[in-house]
N, C-alpha and C positions, 0 to 999 in steps of 0.2 A: 555386438558392440560391447566394449568395455567403457564403463565411467568411472574415472578415478576422482574421488572426492577427498582431496587432501584439505582438511579443514583448517589448516593454517593459511595456505594461500589459495585455496578453494578453486582449482582449475578442473574443469571437465568439459567434454565436447558436446555441444548442442547442435544437433543436425537441423538444418533449415526446415526438413519436412516435419519435424517436431514442434514447429512454431504455429500457434494459432493465428491465421491471417484474417479472420473475420469472426463476428460472434455467430452461435448456433441458429440464431433465427435467420441468418442469411440462407441457410439451406433448408428452410422451412420447419426448424425445430423451435424449441422453447428456451428461455434461459437456464432451466434446470436440466438441459439435455447435454450434460458434461458428465465425464467420469469422475470418480471418487475413489482415490487410494487411501486406505485406512491402515496405520501402523499403530501397534499396541506395544509400548515400551516394556511392560513387565512381562508379556508373554513373548516378545521379540518376534511378532508374526505380522505379516502383511496380507490384507485382502483387498479384493477389486470389488466395486460396487458402481451402480448408477447414482447420481447425486440425489434422485427422488428417494433413494432409500435413507437419506441422512436421518430424519426423525426417528427411525427404528434403531439408530445406533447410540442415542440418548437414553438417559434414565430419569424417571421422575425424580424431581429434587434437583436436577441439573440446572446451572444458570449459563445462558448463552449471552454474552457481552458483544455488543455489535457497534459499529462505527456509523454515527448519522450524519457525518460530514458529507455535502454534496459537492460533486465535480463542477468546477467552473470551466468555461472555455478560455484556457490560460495561454494559448498561442496566438501571437500577434504578428502578422507579416508586416514589415516596414515597405514604405513606398520606396526608398532608396536601395541602391545595390551596393554590395560590397566592392573592394577594388578589383577583384577578380570578376566582376560582373554577375555574381551570383545573388539571388534574393536573401535577405537578411530576416530572420524571425526571432522574436522575443519570447521565451518561456517564463511566464511569471511563477514563481516557486513558492514562496513562503512571506507572509506578512510579518514584520519584526515589530518589537514593542516600541521602538521609536517612530514608528509610522512609514519607514521605508520598506522596501521589499528586497528578498533575493531573487535574481533573475539569472537565466542562462541564455547566452546568445548562440543562436543556431543559424546555419546556412540552410537555405531551401525554404520551400513554403508554397503558398498558391496551389493547394492539393496535392503537392508532393511530399514525401518524408523529409525530415530535416537531419542535419548532422552537426557535430559540435563546431563551433567558430572560435578561434583562439584570438581574435582581435579584441578592440575596445581600449579605451584609455580613460585615466581618471578624469572626471569632468566633462567627458564627451556628453554632448546632447543629441538625442535620437528624435526624429519627427515620427510620430506614429499616426496612424489614420484618425480621422475625426478632429484634428487640430491638438492633439495632446503631445506632450513632450517628455521623454524619459531621459533623466541625468544619471549617468552612472558615477556614483560617489566613492568607489573604491572596490578593490577585489576582496571577496571573502574567502574564496578558495580558488584553486586552479581553474574550475570552470564556472564558478558562481560570482556574480557581482553584487554589491549592494546599490540599490537604484532608488530614486525617487520620480514618482509620476506626477505630472501636474494636475491630476484630477483624481476623484476617488476611483481605486483600482477595480473592486468588484463590479460596480455598476458599468464602468468602462468596458471590462472584458464581456460582460453579459451582451453589450452592444457591439463590440468590435471584435471579439475574440473567436477562436474555434479550438476544439478539443486537440490537445497535444497528440501527436501521432508519430510512431517511429517506424523504421524502414521495414518491419516485419508485417505491417498492415499497409497493403498496397493502395488502398482507396479510402476516402474519408467516411466517416459515420456521424450522424448527428449527436448532439450532446446527450440525448436520451440513452443512447447506447452505452454511455460511460457513467450512468447513474445506477445506484442499487435501490432495493426496495426500502432500505432504511434512510435514504438521503433526506436530510432536513435543512441543514444549515450550510450554505454555499461556503467554499474556501478551499477545496483540495484541487492542487494543480493536475493530479492524477487520480483515477478512481481508486477508492479502497476496495479492490477487486475481488478480495476472497468472498465478499457477499454478493457479488453479481449474480450467481446462479439461484439465489433465493427467491421464491415467488411468494405470493399472498398464500397459495394453497399450503405450500412448506411451512410457512410460519404458523399458519392455523393448526396444522398437524402437530408441530412441536408444542404449543400451548395446550392442545388437547391432549398430548402425552403427559402433561405435568411439568413441562419444562418452562422454566422463567426466562424472560428476555429483558435485558437493560441496556441503555445506551451510554456510549462516552462519545466525545468528540475529539478527533485529531485530524487536522487539515494536512493532508500528505503533500510534500514537496515533489520536486522533479526527480523521478526514478531512484534506484538504490545507489547507496554509496559505492563508488569504485574502489578497488584495491589501494590502500595507502590514503585514502581521502578522509579528511577529519569529519565527524558528524556535524551536520547543521541543525539548527533548533527548528522544531515544529510546534505550532500551537495547539494546546490540548485542554480539556475540560473532562475531569471526572466528577460527575454531580454526587452531591451528598446521598440521594436516594440510592444511586448505583453502588457507592461504596458501602451502604448498609446492606444492600443485597448480597454483595460479594462476601462481607464479613459473615452475614447468616448462613449463606450456602456453605462456607468453608466450617463454620461451627457445627452444623447439622449433618456433615458427612457428604454433601453433594459436591459435585464437580464444577468448577468455573472454566467454560469453554469460551476462548476468545475466538472471534471471527476476524481472522486477519492480523498481521504482525503489528499494525497500527494501534490495534486494541491492547495488545500485549505491551507495546511501548508505553501507552498512556497508564495501564493499570499498574505497570512496574514502577513507573515514576511516582504514582501515588503511594505506593507501598514504601519507597524511600522517603517520601514526605511524612509518612506516618511514623517512619523510624525516628525522624528527626524531631518530632513533636510528641511521641509516646502516645498517639491517638488510638493506636490498634494495628491489626493486620493491614488495613488500608484506610486512607482517610481521603475525603473530598479534597481535589486539588486541581489547580488550574494555572496555566502560564505557557512557558516554552520548555521544551524538553530536547536535550541532546544525548539522553540516554541510549546507549546501544546494548541490548541484552545478548549475552554470550554464555558459554559454558562457565566462564569464571564468575560472572555475576550471578547467575542462577535465575530462578524464577520463584518469587514468594507469593504471588496473588493468583496465579493461573495454573490450572491443571493440564489443560489441553488446548490444541490450536488447530483451527481450520485455515488454511492458507493455500496460495497457488504454487505453481513449480517456479523455482527461482533461478536466475541466470548464474554462470560461472563467476565466481569471485564477488557475488552478492553478499553483503554483510548480513542479509536475511538468513543465509545459512549458518551463520553463527548462532542466531536465535533458535533455529530448528535445532541444532546440535544440543541446546541447553535442555530441550524437552526429550529428543530421542537418543542421544549419545552418538558418538562418531559411527560405530559399526552399523547401527540399524539405519541412520540416516543415509549411509553410502548404500545400503542394500535398497533402500527406498528409491533413490535417484537411479540406481541400476536397473530396478524393476520397472519405473516410470519409462525409461528410455527404451528398455527391451519391448515393452507392451505398447508402445506408441501413444502414450500420454502425450498431451499438448501444453506447450508453455505458454506464459503470458497473460495478459488480462481477459482474453476471450477464451482461455483455455480451461484445462482440467484442474481439480483441486485435490488436495491433501489433507486429510484428518489425521492429527497426531494425538493419541489417546494414551493416558498412564498405563 
């Protein structure tokens, strides 16, 4: 099979058999029972590993930065049907500064995967389970609406929601399957999935090796940006202690390794804030970010990245190209496809090292 990764339009073929349809625990495995593709930019080499080997790939003095956002059950099925007679589901995506939310309307639900729904109208009121009302206040993008819920969103979702699930996952899984070992603060519509294979044992081995771990928070919204879609804001927080650890690691020659594209987005946003304030390489920062990392923007705060395998035309591939370059990234995706790596949140992972 040939995978053509044109990093301007990002098309390549993703065969259905390369999609992870369930977590490894479903087959009697453990969370870390996934494969790990490692690419090294300086050497231009690729190697295959089991994820359990991850601590051996880090060096004493490295800093691993993780996202401590917890996944919420962000999908709510409406009791009413669409005009075509299909169930309607709301995916709650992102809390906005004004108190409203970005949401996506989908058809389907009730244990079945959903598909995009192109309907909706400004001012439309939707009755949700439990007596809540959702009011559409205006389109934010082609697929996202701004909306207001008549009650507090997170407590409502914890009571009435279910995990967001797409067509490649044929049956529902409990919300625990969508949490990482670092999950602390509820707010992500979809799991920061690069950290899913981590177990307490792997964390212990990292720390025992002399690798430090620091948290950021970025509440991730609904799926990757589609081709041509404008970025939408996501809330983030880079604490002062984490900023100090990043700065110290870089000063002392260690490597800063981000666990997930969400961590890169948060740290690079904080680096931009530091440029504006002359606070140093990176500064404590919090708010909402629409920053998209590309080859053109480059990376200032992060040396390496652990991430999943991303879909065609995903803007995450732009970020990966900023680490690996076009040619090596194309080889990575060719190798992943040829060797049967699995895509999506329950699938295998890719470590990009300098």
